[in-house]
N, C-alpha and C positions, 0 to 999 in steps of 0.2 A: 504494500500500500504506500503510495507516494505521500511524503510528508507535506503537510500544508503549512504555510507561513502567513502570519498576519502582521500588519503594521498598525500599531496603536499610538496615535499622537497624544501627547500628554499622559503617557502611561507610567510615569514615575511616582504618581501620588493620587490620592483621592479615588474618584470613580475609575479613572484610567488604569490605575494600578490593579484594581479588582478585575477590570475587563481583561487585562493581560494575564492575570493569574487564572481566571476562569477559562480563558482560551487554552492555556497550557494544560489545565486539568482535563480538557477534552482532547488532548493529544496534538495540539497545534503549537508549532514553534513561533516565537514572537520577537519582533523588533519594536522597541518602545522609543519614544522621544521624550526629552526633558528640556526645559527652558534654561534653568540655571543651576539646579542642584544635582550634580553628577553623582554624588555619593548615594543619594536616594534612588536614583536610577540604577546604579550598580547593585544596590540591595535587592531591587526587584528582579534584575537579571539573575542574581545568585539564587533567589527563591525559585525561579523558573527552572534553572539548571538543576536544582536539587530535586525537582520532579522528574528529571530525566529528559527534559526538553532542551533544545537549543534556544539561546536568546542573545540579543545584542541591544545596545542603547546608543542613540545618536542625539546630538544637540539639534534643537529646532525651535526657533522663535517665530511663531505664527504672525506676529506683528510686523516682522521684517519681510515684506512681500518680495523685495528685490533679491532676497537670498534663496528663494524657492528653488531655482534651478540648481544652485550649489548643493542644496539638501538632497535633491533627487539624485544627483551624481554621487554624493556620499552614500546614499542608500544603496545604489547599484553596486558600489565597491564593497559595501558591507555584505550584501547578499552573495556576491561572488566569493568573498573571503571566508564566510562562515558556511555557506550552503552550496557553493559552486553553481549558482543559478543567477539569472538576471531578472527573474519575475517572482511575484508572490501571489497569494490567493485572496487575501482579505485586507481591506482598508477600513480602519475605524477612525473617523474624524472626530476626535474627542477633545483636543486641546482647546482651552478657553480660560477666560477670566471673568470674574463677577464684577458688577458695578451697579450700585444703586444711585441713580442720578435723576431727580425730578426734571421734567421736560424744560422747565424754566431755567434750569442750571446747566443744561447740556451744551458743551462747547463743540466747535467744529473739530478740534483736536481730539477730544474724547470720542466723538462720533466716529472719526476716521480710524482711530486705534481699534475700537470695538469692531468696526466693519472689516478691517484687515484680518483680525483674529477670527471672527465668528462667521464671516461669509466669503470674503475675497480669497483668503488662503484655502478655505474648504473647497471653494469652486475650482480654483486653479491647481491645487494639489491633486484633486480628483481628476482633472483634465490631464495633467502631466503624468499621472499614474496609469491612465488607461492603457497605454502600450505595454506597461509592465505588470498588468493584472492578467492572471491566467483565465482562460475561458472557464465558465461555470464557477467563478468565484463570487465574492459578495462585497458590497460597500455598506457600512453602517454609519450613518451620521447621527450625532447626538444633538438633540434639540432640547426643549424644556416644556414642562406642563404649562408654563406661562404664555404659550401661544394660544391656549384655550381659555385660561382665566387670567385676570389682570392682577399684577402686583405693583403697587406704587413704586416708581423709580426705575422700572424695568422697560421703559418704552423703547429704548434703542436696542438693548439686548434681545428682547422678545421679538421685535420687528425683524431683526437679522435672523433669528431662529426660524421665524415664519418663512423667510426667504430660503433658508436651508431646506425646509420641508418641501417647498415647491420644487426646488432644484433636485431633490431626491427623486421625485416622480419623473422628472425628465431624464435623470440618469437611468432609472429603471426602464424607461421607454427606449432610450437610444442604445443601451447596452444589452437589451434583452436578446438580440439576435446572437450574441456571444454566450448566452446563458448566464450572464452576470446579473445578480439581483442587487437591488438597492433599497434599503429600508431606514426608517428613523426610529430611534429610541428616545423617548421624551421623559426624563426623570421629573419627579416632583421634588418637594423639599427634602434635602439629604443632609444629614449631620456629618459634614466634613469640614476641611479648612477652606472650602471654596468661599469666595467673596468675604475674605477676612473672618472666616468661621462665623458668619452672621447668625446661623441657627444655634450652633454649639455654644456660642458665648452669650446667648440671649435666652435665658430660661422662659421668660414670658412669651417670646415669639414661638419657641418650641412647643410650649403648652397650647398656645392658640392654634398653631398649625396642626398639631396632633388631634385637636378637637374637630377640625374641619375634615379629617380623613376617616373614611369608613373603617379602616383597620386600627384606628386609634393611636397612631404613632407617626413620627417622621421617619424617613427612610435612612438606611445605612448603605455604605458603599457596596456591600456584598448583596444588596437587593438588585443591583443593576447589571453587574458583570455577567451573571449567568444568562440574562436575556440577550445580551450582545453575543455571547458565545453560541447560544442557540441559533441566532440569525446567521452566524458564520458556520453553520453546519448543515449536513444533509437532512437533518430533521426539519429544516426550514426551507427545503428546496422549492416549495410552491408558495412561499411568502415573498411577495415582491411589491414594491411601490407603496408600502404600508407604514403608518405611524403607530407604534406601540407605546402607549403612555404607561409608565411604570411609576405610579404615584400612590399606590395603596387605596385609591379611590377618593381623591380629594375633590371637594367642591362638586359633589354629585347632585 
């Protein structure tokens, strides 16, 4: 059986880390990216290797759009060095940052930074990876429950995530002839260090959000990774162009 390889952007921490580990548990080798903390990325690589899978980590700053070609070149070198191949099977566009900014306070600089990270880099990394994705592979884009329900201060972030959701449908349509599927996973409130640990560091917010959720709690990182791993598997071979909201049933 041919080894499958996944690229998980932002795979060194938080949700991305759990996605990478969940993929490895399903027998997939993983390349993760990190923005600044190489040690954290190396720790994830070592965890994956301890499972008997191959792994590697690459630096990737989604806000630096001009360096995207350099990253793709480095990825190809890494694939060749570790796997003796030039292609992979799964692309998980997870890298992101949080920002709570009321509309009246949004600057053009903040808007452009979020757009580069959450949409422009997702769009063009997907485009540039198309020749390097094996047929019958998969793309998973990470969105947010806040494209369905509104959270004050998330107007830019959520609008860009809505763009990602639309883009995913087009990926599914245009790559379908190659058997490549594209889907969206949209997490709800998750207790991680995302957005300056907004939920973890605010007990009142955590209590409020838990009360809005049918299952009575906020999410944990390990609530998300298994869903991404499922979408990158043969178990999901007929799931395409879909958005799966993983929120525990919030705001129903």
